[in-house]
C-alpha positions in Angstrom: 39.9 -43.9 -6.6 42.6 -41.4 -5.9 45.8 -40.9 -7.8 49.3 -39.5 -7.3 48.1 -36.1 -8.6 44.5 -36.2 -7.4 45.0 -37.3 -3.8 41.5 -36.3 -2.6 39.1 -37.4 -5.3 38.5 -38.1 -8.9 35.2 -36.9 -10.5 33.7 -38.1 -13.7 31.9 -35.4 -15.7 29.4 -36.1 -18.5 29.1 -33.5 -21.2 27.8 -33.4 -24.8 30.6 -33.6 -27.3 29.5 -30.1 -28.5 30.2 -28.6 -25.0 33.4 -26.5 -24.7 32.7 -24.6 -21.5 32.2 -27.1 -18.7 35.8 -28.3 -18.6 37.2 -24.8 -18.6 35.0 -23.5 -15.9 35.3 -26.6 -13.7 39.1 -26.4 -13.9 39.1 -22.8 -12.9 37.1 -23.7 -9.7 38.8 -27.0 -9.0 40.5 -27.2 -5.6 43.9 -28.8 -5.1 43.9 -32.6 -5.0 40.7 -33.0 -7.0 40.5 -33.9 -10.7 37.7 -33.9 -13.2 37.5 -36.2 -16.2 34.9 -36.1 -19.0 32.9 -38.7 -20.7 31.6 -37.1 -23.9 28.2 -37.8 -25.3 28.5 -38.2 -29.1 26.2 -35.7 -30.7 26.1 -36.0 -34.4 23.6 -33.2 -35.1 24.1 -30.0 -33.2 21.0 -28.1 -34.5 18.8 -26.4 -31.9 16.9 -24.2 -34.4 13.4 -24.4 -33.0 11.5 -26.6 -30.6 11.5 -29.7 -32.8 15.3 -29.6 -33.3 15.8 -29.0 -29.6 13.8 -32.1 -28.7 15.6 -34.1 -31.4 19.0 -33.1 -29.8 17.8 -34.3 -26.4 16.5 -37.6 -28.0 20.0 -38.3 -29.4 21.6 -37.3 -26.1 19.4 -39.9 -24.3 20.4 -42.6 -26.8 24.2 -41.9 -26.3 24.2 -41.0 -22.6 24.7 -44.5 -21.3 27.8 -45.1 -23.4 29.4 -41.9 -22.2 28.8 -42.9 -18.6 30.3 -46.3 -19.1 33.4 -44.8 -20.7 34.1 -42.4 -17.9 33.5 -45.1 -15.3 36.6 -46.9 -16.6 38.6 -44.1 -14.8 37.0 -45.3 -11.5 35.8 -41.9 -10.3 34.7 -41.3 -6.8 31.8 -39.0 -7.9 29.7 -38.3 -11.0 28.7 -34.8 -12.2 26.2 -34.1 -15.0 27.8 -31.4 -17.1 24.6 -31.0 -19.1 21.5 -29.5 -17.7 18.5 -29.5 -20.0 17.8 -33.2 -19.4 18.0 -32.8 -15.7 15.1 -30.3 -15.7 13.0 -32.3 -18.1 9.7 -33.6 -16.8 9.6 -31.4 -13.7 10.6 -32.6 -10.3 9.5 -36.2 -11.0 11.4 -36.3 -14.3 14.6 -35.0 -12.6 14.4 -37.5 -9.9 13.9 -40.3 -12.4 16.9 -39.2 -14.3 19.1 -39.2 -11.2 17.8 -42.7 -10.3 18.6 -43.9 -13.8 22.2 -42.6 -13.7 22.7 -44.1 -10.2 21.4 -47.5 -11.5 23.7 -47.3 -14.5 27.0 -46.5 -12.7 26.4 -46.9 -8.9 27.1 -43.3 -8.2 24.5 -40.6 -7.3 25.1 -37.8 -9.8 25.3 -34.1 -9.0 22.8 -32.6 -11.5 22.3 -29.0 -12.5 18.6 -29.1 -11.5 19.3 -30.6 -8.1 22.2 -28.3 -7.5 20.2 -25.1 -8.3 17.4 -26.3 -6.0 19.8 -27.0 -3.2 21.6 -23.7 -3.7 18.4 -21.6 -3.7 17.2 -23.4 -0.6 20.5 -22.9 1.2 20.3 -19.2 0.2 16.8 -18.8 1.5 15.4 -17.3 -1.6 11.9 -17.7 -3.1 11.4 -15.6 -6.3 13.8 -16.0 -9.2 14.6 -14.8 -12.6 16.1 -17.4 -15.0 18.2 -17.2 -18.2 18.9 -20.1 -20.6 20.4 -20.6 -24.1 17.3 -22.8 -24.9 14.4 -22.7 -27.2 10.9 -22.1 -25.7 10.3 -25.8 -25.1 13.3 -26.0 -22.9 12.4 -22.8 -21.0 9.0 -24.3 -20.2 10.7 -27.3 -18.6 12.9 -25.2 -16.5 10.0 -23.1 -15.2 8.0 -26.2 -14.4 10.9 -27.7 -12.5 11.4 -24.7 -10.2 7.7 -24.1 -9.7 7.2 -27.7 -8.9 9.5 -27.1 -5.9 7.6 -24.1 -4.8 9.9 -21.4 -6.1 8.2 -18.4 -7.8 9.6 -17.8 -11.3 9.3 -14.2 -12.3 10.7 -14.6 -15.8 12.6 -17.1 -18.0 14.6 -15.6 -20.8 15.8 -18.0 -23.4 18.5 -16.9 -25.8 17.4 -19.4 -28.5 20.9 -20.3 -29.6 20.6 -22.0 -33.0 23.2 -24.7 -32.5 24.8 -26.5 -29.5 28.2 -25.1 -30.2 27.0 -21.5 -30.7 26.0 -21.4 -27.1 29.6 -21.2 -26.1 30.1 -18.2 -28.5 27.6 -16.0 -26.7 29.5 -12.9 -25.7 29.9 -12.3 -21.9 28.3 -8.9 -22.3 25.2 -10.6 -23.7 25.1 -13.0 -20.8 25.2 -10.0 -18.5 22.4 -8.2 -20.3 20.3 -11.4 -20.1 20.7 -11.6 -16.4 19.8 -7.9 -15.9 16.7 -8.4 -18.1 15.3 -10.9 -15.7 16.2 -8.9 -12.6 13.9 -6.6 -10.7 13.1 -5.4 -7.2 10.8 -8.4 -6.5 13.4 -10.9 -7.6 15.5 -12.6 -4.9 18.0 -14.4 -7.0 19.0 -14.9 -10.6 19.7 -18.4 -12.1 21.3 -19.6 -15.3 20.7 -22.9 -17.0 22.6 -24.4 -19.9 26.1 -25.6 -19.1 27.7 -24.5 -22.4 26.8 -20.9 -21.7 29.8 -19.2 -20.2 28.4 -17.5 -17.1 30.5 -18.2 -14.0 32.6 -15.0 -14.2 29.6 -12.8 -15.1 27.5 -14.2 -12.3 30.2 -13.7 -9.7 30.6 -10.1 -10.8 26.9 -9.4 -10.8 26.5 -10.8 -7.3 28.7 -8.1 -6.0 27.1 -5.4 -8.0 23.5 -6.4 -7.4 23.8 -7.5 -3.8 21.8 -10.7 -4.5 22.6 -14.3 -5.4 23.4 -15.0 -9.1 23.8 -18.7 -9.8 25.8 -19.9 -12.8 24.8 -23.5 -13.3 28.4 -24.7 -13.6 29.4 -23.1 -10.3 26.2 -24.4 -8.6 26.7 -27.9 -9.9 30.4 -28.0 -9.0 29.6 -26.7 -5.5 26.9 -29.3 -5.1 29.2 -32.1 -6.2 31.9 -31.0 -3.8 29.6 -30.7 -0.8 27.9 -34.1 -1.6 31.3 -35.6 -1.4 32.1 -34.0 1.9 34.6 -31.4 0.7 34.1 -28.0 2.4 36.8 -26.0 0.6 36.0 -22.3 0.4 36.9 -21.2 -3.1 37.1 -17.5 -3.8 36.2 -15.6 -7.0 33.3 -17.7 -8.2 30.4 -16.5 -6.2 29.0 -16.8 -2.7 28.1 -20.5 -3.0 31.7 -21.6 -3.2 33.0 -18.9 -1.0 30.5 -19.1 1.9 28.3 -22.2 1.8 
């Protein structure tokens, strides 16, 4: 549906209740006439301290995800965006496709996911070898690597910041995000990629693109770009990297 304020489109966005970055970054990038509205996944335990806790967090997310989708669908959105990324990488390419199909079956909308968005962006940019940063524990980093390698991309490095809780991801200083990107860069790397939607990276990535002269993909910028383009919106939005500015 459209509204008196959002005359072009309304997007539903699914985020964990612990996420405080997606809404801020999406609203910075949001073009006129488009609105975004969140359905929050109720997360009772935010611990990510180690592989076991990380997987328990995702298990709870899966249990609560359907209800969050149902709630945001009452706003009658035109499109659906997954503002959480780990689950979209899980299980490699096949797992990602199954997740997308499950959401589509649940709500009738094909979601823009972080995994699909990054894949589409890298393909559009014509890059092959990437360095990746995440806020995840090692078990999550393995899933990210397997997803990209399953699509034929060469993953030079994956650097996980091992954030101990879901909320602490948003507290990572921007300077640390920059250092992480630079740590996975190198002369053989065509592009840098960030996973983990609660890690504030859009501004850092846009700045590094200019300085490094290569694509630097922040997952929130990539996913928002993908959602807009899927919906047929071709707005060129400046200040957030070459995807939104040029593609």
